[in-house]
N, C-alpha and C positions, 0 to 999 in steps of 0.2 A: 193066715197072715193077720187077719183081723183080731184073732185071739191074742196074738203077740202084741199087737198095738194097744189093745185094751189093758193087758198086764203092764206094759211099759208106762202107759198113761196113769194107771192106778198107782204105780210105784212113785212116779214123779209127783202126783198130787199128794200122796202120803208123806213124801219127803218135804214138800212145800209146807204141809200142815205142821210138821215137826219143827221146821225152821221158823215158822211164824210164831208157834207157841213157845219155843225155846230161844230166847234172845241171848242166851249165854254162849252159844256157839259150840255146844258139846259134840256136835256131829249128828249124823243120821243113823238110827237103828233101822237097817233095811228090812228086817223081818216085820217090824212094826209098821214101817212104811208100806210094805206090800199088803198086809192085812187091812190096815186102816184106810189105805188108798182105795183098794178094791171095794171094800164095804161101803165107804163113804161115797165113792163114785157111783156105785150101784144105787144106793138108797137116795142120796142127795141129788145126784144127777137125774135119775129117773123121776123122782117126785117133782123136782122143779121144772123139768121139761113138760111133764104132763099137766101141771098146774098152769104153766104159761101157755099151754095149748100148742106146743111145738111138736107133740107126738114123740116119736122115737128118733127123730133126726138130730144130727149134731148141730146144736145152736149154742149161742153164748149162755142162755139160761141154764142149760145142762152143764156146761163147763164151770160156771160159777157155783151151781148147786153141788157139783162134785167136790169142789174145794171146801165148801161149807160143811158138807157131810163128812169129809175127811177130818176137818177141824173138830167136829163134834165127837167123832169116833176116837180120835187121838186124845182129846181132853178126857173123855170118859175112861179110856184105857189107863191113862196116867193117874186119874183119880182112884181107880180100882187098885192099881199097884200100890199107891201110897196108903190106901186103906188096909190092904193086906199086910203091909210091913208093920203097921201099928198094932195089929192083932197078935 
């Protein structure tokens, strides 16, 4: 059950990152939301929780770090896609 909650939270964070970066309202690419949300949540949430001294418990620092991590992963992914289209 915890795994499903983590996957759902990652998808929601990834979708939120896309909506924050895309103000045009194109919608959400759920595959990108899944990958960027999980990667961003893992890296950003884990790092911010450990830096804040919260350990591995669910705290606001980890939730905010998850969103920041997903924003970074989504922005990097889109930059890479734009770069690949130009080549």
